[in-house]
Every structure is written in structure tokens, then in C-alpha cells.
Wavefront OBJ file of the C-alpha trace (Angstrom):
o trace
v 2.698 -23.953 -28.511
v 3.348 -20.960 -26.612
v 1.513 -23.327 -23.228
v 3.600 -26.237 -24.079
v 6.556 -23.850 -23.261
v 5.151 -22.228 -20.407
v 4.191 -25.649 -18.876
v 8.235 -27.072 -19.616
v 9.427 -23.432 -17.819
v 7.326 -23.922 -14.701
v 8.186 -27.457 -14.334
v 12.421 -26.259 -14.766
v 11.442 -23.664 -12.205
v 9.964 -26.073 -10.032
v 13.051 -28.447 -10.237
v 15.061 -25.326 -9.205
v 13.075 -23.994 -5.930
v 13.342 -27.940 -5.017
v 17.342 -28.128 -5.111
v 17.659 -24.683 -3.680
v 14.870 -25.670 -0.990
v 17.089 -28.785 -0.095
v 20.464 -27.149 -0.026
v 18.287 -24.661 2.970
v 17.524 -27.628 4.617
v 21.499 -29.383 4.926
v 22.615 -26.087 5.462
v 20.480 -25.799 8.562
v 20.859 -28.911 9.597
v 25.212 -28.449 9.051
v 24.680 -25.341 11.176
v 22.175 -27.151 14.107
v 24.966 -29.668 14.313
v 28.354 -26.931 14.295
v 26.087 -25.136 17.471
v 25.388 -28.828 19.325
v 29.577 -30.084 18.710
v 30.132 -26.196 19.860
v 28.545 -26.401 22.625
v 29.632 -29.297 23.822
v 33.035 -28.621 23.271
v 32.932 -25.426 25.314
v 30.378 -26.569 28.026
l 1 2 3 4 5 6 7 8 9 10 11 12 13 14 15 16 17 18 19 20 21 22 23 24 25 26 27 28 29 30 31 32 33 34 35 36 37 38 39 40 41 42 43
């Protein structure tokens, strides 16, 4: 019983970690786009 609960918990943590990773990647892409757009405007 206790072992099964631990497995479920790690699955939930893994899902949350993947979501956080996706958010970080998206934020980095948006920052890159802003830098590209900004540099083309100020160039």
C-alpha cells in the first residue's frame, strides 16, 4: 500500500516537472523573439 502511494506521488511530481520545463522553454522562446524584434527595431 505504502509503495503504491509513493509511485503515484512520483508520477505526479514528474508531470509537474514536465509542465515547469515546458513553461521555462516557452518563456525562453518568447524572450528570444522579443530580443530579435527589439534589435530589428533599434537597428
